[in-house]
Backbone as CSV, one residue per row, in Angstrom:
resi,resn,N_x,N_y,N_z,CA_x,CA_y,CA_z,C_x,C_y,C_z
1,MET,-7.826,18.613,-43.463,-8.085,17.801,-42.271,-8.309,16.341,-42.678
2,ALA,-7.597,15.445,-42.008,-7.698,14.025,-42.349,-9.100,13.515,-42.040
3,SER,-9.558,12.610,-42.884,-10.891,12.051,-42.673,-10.896,11.129,-41.461
4,ARG,-11.998,11.133,-40.751,-12.123,10.310,-39.555,-12.696,8.939,-39.908
5,PRO,-12.241,7.896,-39.224,-12.812,6.571,-39.498,-14.272,6.519,-39.082
6,LYS,-15.022,5.690,-39.742,-16.434,5.547,-39.419,-16.606,4.688,-38.171
7,VAL,-17.561,5.076,-37.360,-17.835,4.328,-36.133,-18.208,2.893,-36.463
8,SER,-19.026,2.718,-37.484,-19.480,1.369,-37.851,-18.303,0.471,-38.231
9,GLU,-17.301,1.042,-38.916,-16.126,0.268,-39.306,-15.300,-0.132,-38.081
10,MET,-15.188,0.800,-37.128,-14.438,0.483,-35.909,-15.141,-0.606,-35.114
11,MET,-16.469,-0.531,-35.019,-17.210,-1.536,-34.266,-17.059,-2.917,-34.890
12,LEU,-17.019,-2.968,-36.222,-16.848,-4.238,-36.915,-15.463,-4.829,-36.637
13,ALA,-14.445,-3.966,-36.697,-13.075,-4.422,-36.424,-12.928,-4.884,-34.970
14,PHE,-13.553,-4.150,-34.058,-13.450,-4.516,-32.642,-14.218,-5.795,-32.348
15,ASP,-15.309,-6.009,-33.054,-16.076,-7.236,-32.878,-15.209,-8.448,-33.228
16,GLU,-14.455,-8.329,-34.297,-13.553,-9.411,-34.693,-12.425,-9.582,-33.682
17,HIS,-11.908,-8.456,-33.185,-10.820,-8.506,-32.194,-11.268,-9.185,-30.906
18,VAL,-12.455,-8.801,-30.407,-12.967,-9.382,-29.169,-13.210,-10.875,-29.340
19,ALA,-13.812,-11.262,-30.460,-14.081,-12.677,-30.716,-12.784,-13.480,-30.762
20,GLU,-11.767,-12.910,-31.396,-10.476,-13.592,-31.515,-9.820,-13.747,-30.144
21,GLN,-9.875,-12.679,-29.327,-9.224,-12.722,-28.011,-9.936,-13.689,-27.070
22,LEU,-11.250,-13.693,-27.085,-12.005,-14.557,-26.185,-11.929,-16.023,-26.614
23,LYS,-11.685,-16.241,-27.885,-11.557,-17.608,-28.396,-10.214,-18.214,-27.999
24,ALA,-9.192,-17.365,-27.931,-7.841,-17.838,-27.629,-7.665,-18.058,-26.130
25,THR,-6.683,-18.857,-25.750,-6.303,-19.059,-24.352,-4.889,-18.520,-24.178
26,PRO,-4.757,-17.333,-23.587,-3.423,-16.741,-23.452,-2.496,-17.622,-22.614
27,GLU,-1.240,-17.594,-22.944,-0.236,-18.332,-22.182,0.207,-17.489,-20.990
28,VAL,0.304,-18.113,-19.834,0.752,-17.422,-18.621,2.105,-17.986,-18.215
29,LEU,3.118,-17.137,-18.194,4.476,-17.558,-17.882,4.850,-17.124,-16.469
30,THR,5.054,-18.063,-15.575,5.497,-17.734,-14.222,6.901,-17.151,-14.302
31,THR,7.062,-15.957,-13.746,8.318,-15.217,-13.877,8.892,-14.898,-12.507
32,GLU,10.132,-15.254,-12.276,10.799,-14.953,-11.020,11.714,-13.742,-11.197
33,GLY,12.099,-13.157,-10.093,12.988,-12.008,-10.156,12.234,-10.708,-10.313
34,GLU,12.970,-9.654,-10.626,12.385,-8.316,-10.689,11.458,-8.158,-11.882
35,ILE,10.564,-7.178,-11.762,9.645,-6.859,-12.858,10.386,-5.997,-13.878
36,ASP,10.416,-6.446,-15.111,11.055,-5.698,-16.195,9.991,-5.368,-17.237
37,VAL,9.613,-4.105,-17.281,8.544,-3.681,-18.194,8.907,-3.986,-19.643
38,ALA,10.183,-3.875,-19.964,10.619,-4.147,-21.347,10.420,-5.603,-21.718
39,ASP,10.236,-6.445,-20.726,10.079,-7.879,-20.963,8.608,-8.294,-21.066
40,LEU,7.701,-7.333,-20.922,6.272,-7.635,-21.024,5.859,-7.694,-22.490
41,PHE,4.958,-8.586,-22.791,4.534,-8.801,-24.180,3.499,-7.765,-24.609
42,ILE,3.462,-7.490,-25.921,2.413,-6.655,-26.501,1.995,-7.275,-27.832
43,ASN,0.687,-7.305,-28.052,0.110,-7.934,-29.249,0.525,-9.396,-29.393
44,VAL,0.790,-10.029,-28.253,1.106,-11.460,-28.213,0.274,-12.056,-27.087
45,PRO,-0.390,-13.195,-27.305,-1.248,-13.762,-26.268,-0.455,-14.426,-25.129
46,LYS,0.409,-13.634,-24.494,1.208,-14.128,-23.378,1.219,-13.106,-22.242
47,TRP,1.017,-13.590,-21.029,1.082,-12.753,-19.835,2.187,-13.292,-18.928
48,ARG,2.801,-12.420,-18.171,3.762,-12.855,-17.165,3.084,-12.856,-15.791
49,LYS,3.383,-13.888,-15.002,2.815,-13.990,-13.661,3.924,-13.788,-12.632
50,TYR,3.691,-12.833,-11.726,4.626,-12.557,-10.637,3.946,-12.921,-9.314
51,ALA,4.664,-13.666,-8.495,4.084,-14.141,-7.231,4.312,-13.128,-6.106
52,LYS,3.291,-12.983,-5.254,3.375,-12.189,-4.026,3.957,-10.792,-4.274
53,VAL,3.238,-10.032,-5.079,3.634,-8.660,-5.384,2.968,-7.716,-4.379
54,SER,3.769,-6.913,-3.709,3.227,-5.932,-2.764,3.049,-4.603,-3.483
55,CYS,1.895,-3.989,-3.283,1.594,-2.711,-3.932,1.351,-1.630,-2.882
56,VAL,1.963,-0.480,-3.084,1.703,0.713,-2.267,1.037,1.747,-3.164
57,PHE,-0.106,2.251,-2.727,-0.861,3.250,-3.498,-0.954,4.512,-2.650
58,ALA,-0.416,5.623,-3.173,-0.401,6.900,-2.451,-1.245,7.920,-3.198
59,ASP,-2.292,8.378,-2.554,-3.243,9.303,-3.175,-3.244,10.615,-2.403
60,LEU,-3.230,11.726,-3.113,-3.211,13.047,-2.481,-4.625,13.451,-2.092
61,ALA,-4.867,13.633,-0.815,-6.211,13.960,-0.316,-6.621,15.370,-0.726
62,GLY,-7.912,15.524,-1.025,-8.474,16.841,-1.304,-7.895,17.536,-2.516
63,SER,-7.409,16.779,-3.478,-6.731,17.387,-4.623,-7.666,18.261,-5.462
64,THR,-8.946,17.928,-5.475,-9.896,18.720,-6.279,-10.090,20.121,-5.704
65,ASN,-9.756,20.297,-4.427,-9.922,21.615,-3.795,-8.624,22.417,-3.732
66,LEU,-7.528,21.841,-4.245,-6.244,22.532,-4.137,-6.201,23.828,-4.951
67,ARG,-7.030,23.910,-5.979,-7.007,25.098,-6.837,-7.818,26.254,-6.252
68,LYS,-8.585,25.962,-5.242,-9.493,26.963,-4.675,-8.745,28.230,-4.256
69,GLY,-9.071,29.365,-4.918,-8.483,30.651,-4.563,-7.022,30.799,-4.941
70,ARG,-6.509,29.938,-5.812,-5.095,30.002,-6.165,-4.930,30.064,-7.683
71,TRP,-3.769,30.606,-8.096,-3.457,30.632,-9.512,-3.174,29.209,-9.994
72,GLU,-3.341,29.003,-11.293,-3.061,27.686,-11.861,-1.623,27.262,-11.604
73,ALA,-0.705,28.243,-11.686,0.706,27.937,-11.454,0.931,27.457,-10.023
74,SER,0.194,28.023,-9.081,0.322,27.604,-7.683,-0.180,26.180,-7.500
75,THR,-1.296,25.870,-8.135,-1.829,24.506,-8.064,-0.843,23.517,-8.663
76,ALA,-0.256,23.895,-9.803,0.729,23.031,-10.453,1.926,22.791,-9.545
77,SER,2.346,23.826,-8.833,3.506,23.686,-7.943,3.197,22.757,-6.779
78,ILE,1.944,22.747,-6.315,1.553,21.844,-5.232,1.637,20.392,-5.712
79,TYR,1.120,20.135,-6.897,1.177,18.777,-7.468,2.623,18.312,-7.606
80,GLU,3.454,19.209,-8.172,4.862,18.854,-8.369,5.548,18.623,-7.028
81,SER,5.245,19.458,-6.046,5.861,19.335,-4.722,5.468,18.039,-4.039
82,ALA,4.270,17.559,-4.310,3.748,16.390,-3.605,4.077,15.077,-4.295
83,VAL,3.785,14.995,-5.589,3.832,13.697,-6.267,5.259,13.245,-6.555
84,ARG,6.123,14.158,-6.957,7.495,13.741,-7.293,8.199,13.088,-6.100
85,PRO,8.169,13.671,-4.893,8.806,12.993,-3.757,8.220,11.614,-3.477
86,ALA,6.915,11.446,-3.691,6.303,10.134,-3.482,6.921,9.103,-4.428
87,VAL,7.155,9.508,-5.683,7.769,8.610,-6.661,9.214,8.315,-6.271
88,VAL,9.931,9.329,-5.824,11.321,9.139,-5.396,11.389,8.152,-4.228
89,ILE,10.473,8.269,-3.289,10.442,7.362,-2.132,10.211,5.928,-2.578
90,LEU,9.250,5.719,-3.471,8.989,4.378,-3.989,10.247,3.800,-4.648
91,ASP,10.942,4.646,-5.406,12.154,4.208,-6.081,13.265,3.894,-5.074
92,GLU,13.422,4.724,-4.052,14.476,4.529,-3.062,14.290,3.222,-2.286
93,PHE,13.045,2.801,-2.091,12.791,1.552,-1.382,12.759,0.348,-2.331
94,GLY,13.137,0.578,-3.593,13.335,-0.528,-4.515,12.112,-1.030,-5.234
95,ALA,11.133,-0.160,-5.493,9.960,-0.587,-6.269,10.396,-1.016,-7.663
96,ASP,9.874,-2.140,-8.136,10.218,-2.655,-9.462,9.466,-1.930,-10.565
97,PHE,8.290,-1.427,-10.230,7.486,-0.696,-11.214,6.784,0.446,-10.491
98,ILE,6.788,1.621,-11.107,6.136,2.804,-10.541,5.288,3.452,-11.621
99,ASP,4.086,3.858,-11.247,3.218,4.547,-12.195,2.567,5.732,-11.497
100,ILE,2.289,6.768,-12.266,1.611,7.964,-11.758,0.252,8.051,-12.420
101,GLN,-0.784,8.218,-11.609,-2.146,8.347,-12.118,-2.752,9.627,-11.553
102,GLY,-2.596,10.717,-12.297,-3.109,12.001,-11.829,-2.364,12.464,-10.586
103,ASP,-3.083,12.561,-9.466,-2.474,13.012,-8.213,-2.064,11.828,-7.340
104,ALA,-2.010,10.647,-7.907,-1.660,9.443,-7.156,-0.486,8.734,-7.817
105,ALA,0.218,7.959,-7.021,1.317,7.143,-7.537,1.261,5.786,-6.854
106,PHE,1.650,4.742,-7.590,1.731,3.437,-6.942,3.004,2.720,-7.370
107,GLY,3.475,1.849,-6.481,4.677,1.085,-6.752,4.443,-0.387,-6.492
108,LEU,5.104,-1.241,-7.271,5.022,-2.687,-7.103,6.372,-3.207,-6.628
109,PHE,6.339,-4.092,-5.625,7.560,-4.609,-5.017,7.577,-6.137,-5.087
110,VAL,8.678,-6.696,-5.567,8.891,-8.143,-5.547,10.300,-8.402,-5.012
111,GLY,10.601,-9.665,-4.737,11.952,-10.008,-4.325,12.141,-9.998,-2.820
112,ASP,13.403,-9.913,-2.384,13.753,-10.011,-0.972,13.095,-8.900,-0.160
113,TYR,12.418,-9.307,0.904,11.800,-8.378,1.858,10.880,-7.372,1.159
114,SER,10.240,-7.810,0.081,9.405,-6.888,-0.700,8.243,-6.343,0.118
115,ARG,7.641,-7.179,0.953,6.515,-6.713,1.768,6.987,-5.653,2.767
116,SER,8.130,-5.900,3.391,8.674,-4.951,4.368,9.050,-3.636,3.694
117,ARG,9.663,-3.716,2.514,10.055,-2.498,1.800,8.836,-1.692,1.371
118,ALA,7.780,-2.393,0.970,6.551,-1.709,0.563,5.919,-0.978,1.740
119,ILE,5.868,-1.645,2.898,5.290,-1.033,4.095,6.081,0.214,4.484
120,CYS,7.411,0.091,4.475,8.255,1.229,4.850,8.104,2.386,3.860
121,ALA,7.962,2.063,2.576,7.754,3.113,1.579,6.453,3.857,1.846
122,GLY,5.394,3.104,2.176,4.113,3.737,2.470,4.185,4.648,3.683
123,ILE,4.819,4.177,4.749,4.957,4.994,5.964,5.782,6.245,5.668
124,THR,6.813,6.091,4.828,7.681,7.229,4.509,6.942,8.289,3.698
125,ILE,6.123,7.868,2.733,5.329,8.836,1.968,4.356,9.558,2.902
126,LYS,3.732,8.811,3.796,2.818,9.405,4.770,3.541,10.422,5.652
127,THR,4.745,10.053,6.081,5.559,10.931,6.923,5.951,12.199,6.179
128,PHE,6.328,12.044,4.897,6.663,13.209,4.079,5.482,14.176,4.007
129,GLY,4.295,13.642,3.759,3.115,14.502,3.660,2.846,15.250,4.952
130,GLU,3.010,14.558,6.073,2.660,15.145,7.371,3.734,16.083,7.906
131,GLN,5.008,15.696,7.727,6.100,16.449,8.360,6.765,17.478,7.450
132,VAL,6.617,17.325,6.138,7.295,18.227,5.203,6.306,19.000,4.325
133,LEU,5.454,18.277,3.581,4.585,18.919,2.600,3.579,19.871,3.238
134,VAL,2.776,19.351,4.171,1.718,20.176,4.762,2.268,21.396,5.516
135,PRO,3.325,21.254,6.345,3.889,22.450,6.979,4.352,23.497,5.965
136,ALA,4.927,23.053,4.840,5.371,23.994,3.813,4.183,24.708,3.176
137,LEU,3.093,23.992,2.950,1.891,24.600,2.364,1.255,25.595,3.335
138,HIS,1.274,25.265,4.625,0.721,26.178,5.628,1.568,27.450,5.730
139,LYS,2.867,27.299,5.537,3.746,28.474,5.573,3.524,29.361,4.350
140,LYS,3.281,28.716,3.196,3.069,29.451,1.948,1.725,30.178,1.958
141,TRP,0.673,29.510,2.460,-0.672,30.095,2.499,-1.211,30.053,3.934
142,PRO,-0.672,30.878,4.836,-1.062,30.817,6.257,-2.528,31.153,6.515
143,ASN,-3.123,31.980,5.672,-4.511,32.386,5.890,-5.522,31.382,5.332
144,ASP,-5.107,30.615,4.357,-5.995,29.623,3.751,-5.180,28.415,3.300
145,PRO,-4.623,27.652,4.236,-3.757,26.528,3.870,-4.540,25.397,3.216
146,PRO,-3.969,24.780,2.209,-4.648,23.640,1.565,-4.810,22.476,2.535
147,GLU,-5.978,21.887,2.555,-6.224,20.718,3.395,-5.897,19.468,2.585
148,THR,-4.730,18.929,2.827,-4.292,17.787,2.023,-3.363,16.889,2.823
149,GLY,-2.689,16.003,2.164,-1.842,14.990,2.784,-2.060,13.689,2.035
150,PHE,-1.190,12.733,2.257,-1.313,11.482,1.511,-2.177,10.458,2.237
151,LYS,-2.994,9.760,1.444,-3.768,8.607,1.899,-3.094,7.382,1.294
152,ILE,-2.672,6.470,2.147,-1.858,5.349,1.684,-2.617,4.030,1.811
153,GLY,-2.492,3.186,0.794,-3.031,1.831,0.834,-1.956,0.828,0.489
154,CYS,-2.043,-0.358,1.063,-1.036,-1.390,0.774,-1.713,-2.758,0.754
155,ALA,-1.399,-3.555,-0.260,-1.980,-4.887,-0.412,-0.975,-5.786,-1.124
156,ILE,-1.264,-7.087,-1.122,-0.361,-8.056,-1.746,-1.159,-9.161,-2.418
157,SER,-0.676,-9.625,-3.568,-1.280,-10.754,-4.276,-0.375,-11.142,-5.437
158,ASP,-0.685,-12.261,-6.082,-0.049,-12.579,-7.360,-0.608,-11.614,-8.411
159,LEU,0.216,-11.255,-9.387,-0.224,-10.353,-10.446,0.150,-10.904,-11.816
160,LEU,-0.747,-10.677,-12.780,-0.445,-10.943,-14.183,-0.120,-9.614,-14.848
161,GLY,0.944,-9.596,-15.655,1.350,-8.361,-16.306,1.498,-8.509,-17.803
162,LYS,1.051,-7.473,-18.523,1.171,-7.467,-19.985,1.008,-6.042,-20.483
163,LYS,1.696,-5.694,-21.558,1.473,-4.395,-22.189,0.257,-4.495,-23.107
164,ILE,-0.594,-3.500,-23.008,-1.789,-3.452,-23.851,-1.869,-2.074,-24.503
165,GLY,-2.197,-2.048,-25.782,-2.291,-0.782,-26.505,-1.920,-0.991,-27.950
166,ILE,-1.301,0.027,-28.538,-0.935,-0.017,-29.955,0.572,-0.200,-30.065
167,SER,0.978,-1.315,-30.618,2.404,-1.608,-30.767,3.081,-0.599,-31.684
168,GLY,4.321,-0.237,-31.355,5.084,0.682,-32.196,4.747,2.142,-31.977
169,THR,3.898,2.434,-31.016,3.545,3.827,-30.689,3.732,4.044,-29.191
170,ALA,3.493,5.286,-28.767,3.564,5.595,-27.335,2.277,5.204,-26.620
171,HIS,1.303,4.724,-27.400,-0.020,4.436,-26.835,-0.119,2.981,-26.368
172,ASN,0.751,2.605,-25.453,0.647,1.293,-24.822,1.258,1.388,-23.431
173,ALA,0.784,0.554,-22.540,1.255,0.612,-21.153,1.002,-0.727,-20.475
174,PRO,1.752,-1.028,-19.405,1.532,-2.279,-18.675,0.175,-2.293,-17.972
175,VAL,-0.456,-3.428,-18.006,-1.709,-3.651,-17.278,-1.441,-4.739,-16.253
176,TRP,-1.922,-4.543,-15.024,-1.680,-5.492,-13.936,-3.001,-6.095,-13.483
177,ALA,-3.171,-7.378,-13.764,-4.406,-8.084,-13.401,-4.172,-8.852,-12.099
178,GLY,-5.015,-8.567,-11.106,-4.874,-9.200,-9.802,-5.331,-8.249,-8.712
179,ARG,-5.347,-8.710,-7.496,-5.928,-7.935,-6.409,-5.038,-6.808,-5.884
180,ALA,-3.723,-6.984,-5.938,-2.827,-6.087,-5.199,-3.059,-4.606,-5.513
181,VAL,-3.039,-4.228,-6.786,-3.200,-2.817,-7.151,-4.609,-2.338,-6.822
182,ASN,-5.605,-3.142,-7.181,-7.000,-2.774,-6.933,-7.272,-2.589,-5.439
183,TYR,-6.804,-3.522,-4.623,-7.068,-3.461,-3.185,-6.268,-2.349,-2.510
184,ALA,-5.041,-2.118,-2.971,-4.251,-1.013,-2.413,-4.944,0.324,-2.693
185,ALA,-5.507,0.452,-3.899,-6.245,1.669,-4.244,-7.497,1.813,-3.379
186,LYS,-8.215,0.710,-3.151,-9.414,0.754,-2.302,-9.047,1.150,-0.868
187,CYS,-7.912,0.651,-0.386,-7.458,1.023,0.959,-7.200,2.526,1.043
188,SER,-6.521,3.068,0.034,-6.219,4.507,0.056,-7.499,5.338,-0.040
189,GLN,-8.488,4.850,-0.773,-9.753,5.569,-0.900,-10.505,5.645,0.430
190,GLN,-10.320,4.636,1.269,-11.024,4.591,2.549,-10.241,5.246,3.685
191,ALA,-9.034,5.733,3.375,-8.217,6.419,4.377,-8.468,7.922,4.317
192,GLN,-8.080,8.590,5.399,-8.070,10.047,5.431,-6.629,10.513,5.232
193,ALA,-6.431,11.818,5.095,-5.075,12.351,4.972,-4.235,11.904,6.164
194,HIS,-3.001,11.510,5.908,-2.037,11.061,6.926,-2.427,9.724,7.549
195,GLU,-3.187,8.906,6.824,-3.521,7.566,7.297,-3.045,6.525,6.280
196,MET,-2.717,5.347,6.800,-2.317,4.229,5.952,-3.149,3.009,6.327
197,ILE,-3.812,2.420,5.353,-4.633,1.232,5.578,-4.038,0.071,4.786
198,VAL,-3.946,-1.083,5.441,-3.364,-2.265,4.800,-4.335,-3.434,4.894
199,THR,-4.251,-4.348,3.929,-5.097,-5.535,3.933,-4.565,-6.560,4.926
200,LYS,-5.339,-7.597,5.162,-5.006,-8.596,6.181,-3.630,-9.230,5.995
201,PRO,-3.257,-9.688,4.783,-1.926,-10.304,4.640,-0.784,-9.353,4.990
202,ILE,-0.948,-8.063,4.710,0.055,-7.067,5.088,0.013,-6.846,6.601
203,ALA,-1.198,-6.806,7.146,-1.362,-6.598,8.594,-0.689,-7.711,9.392
204,GLU,-0.778,-8.929,8.902,-0.166,-10.058,9.601,1.345,-9.908,9.664
205,ALA,1.937,-9.408,8.588,3.383,-9.175,8.579,3.758,-8.068,9.560
206,ILE,2.915,-7.059,9.669,3.167,-5.948,10.585,3.084,-6.412,12.042
207,GLN,2.082,-7.222,12.352,1.916,-7.721,13.709,3.097,-8.587,14.145
208,ASP,3.748,-9.234,13.197,4.889,-10.091,13.503,6.194,-9.316,13.619
209,ASN,6.172,-8.006,13.359,7.396,-7.211,13.380,7.311,-6.144,14.474
210,GLU,8.133,-6.286,15.499,8.075,-5.374,16.640,8.526,-3.962,16.285
211,TYR,9.338,-3.812,15.241,9.753,-2.473,14.814,8.598,-1.714,14.162
212,LEU,7.654,-2.448,13.613,6.516,-1.830,12.945,5.307,-1.666,13.852
213,PHE,5.050,-2.682,14.675,3.781,-2.738,15.396,3.755,-1.872,16.658
214,TYR,4.913,-1.705,17.297,4.956,-0.965,18.560,5.650,0.383,18.407
215,SER,5.312,1.309,19.290,5.976,2.608,19.324,7.457,2.424,19.616
216,CYS,8.263,3.400,19.239,9.714,3.266,19.309,10.246,3.459,20.727
217,GLU,11.565,3.422,20.842,12.228,3.521,22.143,11.983,4.864,22.824
218,CYS,11.592,5.879,22.065,11.374,7.205,22.647,10.146,7.242,23.555
219,ALA,9.229,6.305,23.379,8.009,6.273,24.191,8.323,5.745,25.594
220,ASP,7.539,6.187,26.570,7.732,5.725,27.950,7.510,4.224,28.067
221,SER,6.535,3.720,27.323,6.255,2.287,27.302,5.712,1.929,25.928
222,PRO,5.892,0.669,25.497,5.438,0.270,24.149,3.925,0.411,23.989
223,VAL,3.539,0.996,22.870,2.124,1.174,22.536,1.885,0.602,21.143
224,GLU,0.774,-0.090,20.956,0.428,-0.611,19.635,0.033,0.549,18.723
225,LEU,0.751,0.686,17.616,0.537,1.814,16.708,-0.592,1.570,15.709
226,TRP,-0.855,0.312,15.405,-1.851,-0.037,14.393,-3.154,-0.481,15.048
227,LYS,-4.263,-0.084,14.469,-5.590,-0.451,14.963,-6.315,-1.286,13.900
228,ASP,-7.208,-2.137,14.365,-7.985,-2.960,13.430,-8.869,-2.084,12.545
229,ARG,-8.995,-2.486,11.288,-9.841,-1.734,10.361,-10.428,-2.700,9.336
230,THR,-11.743,-2.729,9.246,-12.413,-3.544,8.234,-12.429,-2.779,6.918
231,ILE,-11.943,-3.429,5.870,-11.845,-2.781,4.567,-13.041,-3.192,3.718
232,GLU,-13.740,-2.223,3.190,-14.933,-2.479,2.394,-14.563,-2.853,0.961
233,LYS,-15.433,-3.659,0.340,-15.355,-3.999,-1.082,-14.084,-4.769,-1.445
234,VAL,-13.638,-5.634,-0.529,-12.538,-6.546,-0.839,-12.947,-7.940,-0.383
235,ALA,-12.191,-8.954,-0.776,-12.517,-10.330,-0.422,-12.359,-10.569,1.074
236,GLU,-13.028,-11.604,1.580,-12.964,-11.935,3.001,-11.535,-12.177,3.453
237,THR,-10.698,-12.719,2.578,-9.314,-13.023,2.936,-8.484,-11.771,3.186
238,ASP,-8.972,-10.618,2.749,-8.191,-9.380,2.842,-8.822,-8.303,3.722
239,LYS,-10.102,-8.423,4.056,-10.823,-7.283,4.631,-10.477,-6.966,6.082
240,ALA,-9.988,-7.939,6.858,-9.643,-7.683,8.265,-8.255,-7.050,8.332
241,GLY,-8.174,-5.786,7.940,-6.890,-5.097,7.858,-6.593,-4.250,9.074
242,MET,-5.685,-3.315,8.903,-5.314,-2.410,9.996,-5.066,-1.011,9.442
243,ILE,-5.061,-0.033,10.364,-4.848,1.368,9.980,-3.784,1.986,10.872
244,LEU,-2.966,2.847,10.281,-1.900,3.552,11.000,-2.113,5.047,10.863
245,SER,-2.034,5.758,11.988,-2.175,7.218,11.961,-0.857,7.929,12.259
246,SER,0.087,7.243,12.902,1.360,7.869,13.262,2.363,7.766,12.113
247,SER,3.474,8.494,12.245,4.513,8.517,11.226,5.840,8.071,11.829
248,TRP,6.888,8.065,11.002,8.210,7.720,11.520,8.641,8.715,12.587
249,CYS,9.259,8.214,13.630,9.881,9.080,14.641,11.114,9.738,14.010
250,LYS,11.314,11.036,14.258,12.445,11.742,13.662,13.777,11.203,14.186
251,ARG,13.761,10.613,15.369,14.990,10.071,15.965,15.242,8.629,15.550
252,CYS,14.193,7.824,15.512,14.351,6.380,15.290,13.990,5.916,13.880
253,GLY,13.388,6.782,13.084,12.876,6.367,11.781,13.924,5.734,10.880
254,ASP,15.103,6.349,10.796,16.146,5.824,9.910,16.561,4.410,10.296
255,SER,16.877,4.226,11.574,17.383,2.920,12.013,16.295,1.849,11.946
256,TYR,15.066,2.199,12.306,13.978,1.222,12.266,13.682,0.800,10.833
257,SER,13.639,1.778,9.924,13.364,1.483,8.519,14.441,0.564,7.946
258,GLU,15.696,0.849,8.272,16.801,0.033,7.769,16.710,-1.400,8.285
259,LYS,16.381,-1.551,9.572,16.270,-2.886,10.161,15.102,-3.665,9.542
260,ILE,13.980,-3.005,9.365,12.793,-3.667,8.797,13.075,-4.157,7.385
261,CYS,13.725,-3.303,6.576,13.977,-3.642,5.177,15.056,-4.711,5.013
262,SER,15.801,-4.979,6.070,16.828,-6.019,6.012,16.386,-7.297,6.711
263,GLY,15.113,-7.351,7.125,14.559,-8.582,7.669,14.511,-8.682,9.176
264,SER,14.932,-7.654,9.898,14.872,-7.698,11.363,13.437,-7.528,11.839
265,TRP,13.090,-8.192,12.936,11.728,-8.087,13.462,11.685,-8.017,14.992
266,LYS,12.729,-8.491,15.660,12.730,-8.563,17.118,13.561,-7.436,17.715
267,ARG,12.955,-6.638,18.604,13.629,-5.502,19.218,14.211,-5.892,20.586
268,PRO,15.518,-5.742,20.769,16.136,-6.069,22.058,15.557,-5.265,23.219
269,ASP,15.142,-4.022,22.946,14.631,-3.179,24.031,13.255,-3.632,24.522
270,LEU,12.637,-4.602,23.823,11.310,-5.081,24.235,11.370,-6.429,24.948
271,ASP,12.573,-6.903,25.284,12.696,-8.210,25.949,11.868,-8.264,27.231
272,GLU,12.002,-7.236,28.065,11.269,-7.207,29.337,9.770,-7.097,29.102
273,PHE,9.390,-6.270,28.137,7.976,-6.099,27.810,7.385,-7.404,27.283
274,ARG,8.160,-8.097,26.443,7.712,-9.357,25.874,7.468,-10.400,26.961
275,MET,8.371,-10.462,27.939,8.224,-11.404,29.044,7.000,-11.080,29.890
276,SER,6.752,-9.799,30.098,5.583,-9.404,30.892,4.291,-9.762,30.173
277,GLU,4.301,-9.630,28.828,3.122,-10.024,28.054,2.860,-11.515,28.167
278,VAL,3.930,-12.310,28.094,3.799,-13.763,28.221,3.236,-14.118,29.591
279,LYS,3.738,-13.441,30.636,3.260,-13.698,31.993,1.786,-13.340,32.125
280,ASP,1.390,-12.207,31.535,-0.005,-11.773,31.592,-0.920,-12.785,30.915
281,LYS,-0.491,-13.268,29.737,-1.300,-14.245,29.006,-1.405,-15.556,29.799
282,TYR,-0.295,-15.968,30.419,-0.288,-17.204,31.200,-1.191,-17.063,32.419
283,GLN,-1.152,-15.885,33.057,-1.987,-15.651,34.218,-3.466,-15.662,33.857
284,LYS,-3.798,-15.120,32.684,-5.187,-15.134,32.226,-5.669,-16.566,32.009
285,VAL,-4.778,-17.418,31.484,-5.125,-18.835,31.294,-5.374,-19.499,32.644
286,LEU,-4.502,-19.225,33.621,-4.664,-19.797,34.956,-5.967,-19.323,35.601
287,ASN,-6.264,-18.028,35.445,-7.498,-17.481,36.022,-8.720,-18.120,35.386
288,PHE,-8.655,-18.338,34.068,-9.767,-18.965,33.353,-9.983,-20.401,33.843
289,ARG,-8.873,-21.131,33.965,-8.967,-22.506,34.436,-9.513,-22.558,35.860
290,ASP,-9.055,-21.642,36.715,-9.505,-21.602,38.102,-10.993,-21.294,38.182
291,SER,-11.436,-20.346,37.339,-12.853,-19.979,37.309,-13.711,-21.156,36.849
292,ASN,-13.238,-21.866,35.816,-13.964,-23.036,35.319,-14.047,-24.125,36.379
293,ALA,-12.926,-24.327,37.112,-12.899,-25.352,38.158,-13.912,-25.034,39.248
294,LYS,-14.015,-23.752,39.607,-14.984,-23.362,40.655,-16.412,-23.585,40.175
295,GLN,-16.666,-23.244,38.896,-18.015,-23.448,38.363,-18.386,-24.925,38.318
296,ILE,-17.400,-25.770,37.983,-17.649,-27.216,37.953,-17.960,-27.744,39.344
297,ARG,-17.160,-27.265,40.348,-17.380,-27.718,41.718,-18.754,-27.290,42.220
298,ARG,-19.139,-26.033,41.870,-20.450,-25.565,42.291,-21.556,-26.367,41.633
299,GLY,-21.321,-26.758,40.361,-22.323,-27.545,39.647,-22.484,-28.931,40.231
300,ILE,-21.406,-29.468,40.772,-21.463,-30.831,41.322,-21.943,-30.842,42.762
301,TYR,-21.386,-29.884,43.565,-21.650,-29.923,45.015,-22.623,-28.823,45.471
302,GLY,-22.909,-27.845,44.586,-23.709,-26.738,45.062,-25.181,-27.071,45.234
């Protein structure tokens, strides 16, 4: 058996490493275009900076209870059934980087319509969990179905990227410094199964897109699908987010997703609804002005 290094020797070496790293000022290189993991530095004091990276974090709810009353092989099959499709979805929507962390997966999106593609990927993973995964699990175990589904988080920020670990071995991986991954994970932690929570910058993009914010053409009348949600443990600039409980419509999901990912935001079928909203807002302004005028007159002549 090979001899083990002494703890004291490792602490001495790490003390020198920490002092050297904190003394140095790493170079930050602003990088445009797609994220290329092979282009990230290792054992070199250089980081790459990517602007406005959207992150989708998909976490499997109740994963610690999935083994309850089941064989290990059955639990393994549930993980495989759930996580692999989530990764495929992230890839299909053009994620530049994908990572798996236990029962969770996250994807990073940059480039054209990256925010829209990230949002659509999150909704699609949520839809898969609700419309495909859970029904299949209930069919497999009708007497004791697993209580699960995906909890989705989405956030955006600039990110610094670098490989950290041991060069020349398999023991190194990209590290992403910045809010996007951390906040997307916090959003997913605060969601329940089949829910998607997004930070304020993502919410603003959703509110500006009629294909995302309102119910589809199948509804009798347009309904706002997203509700306000305060996100805990994030900065003030991000905490006024929103939450989604619904999934893609089986009839309209394909066409809406395609339009959103190609930059479309205005729905022709909402022209009449849009005009009625404008009229309602204008009427409220007139009513407010009229009420103020009456109060002023009463104050002067009453």
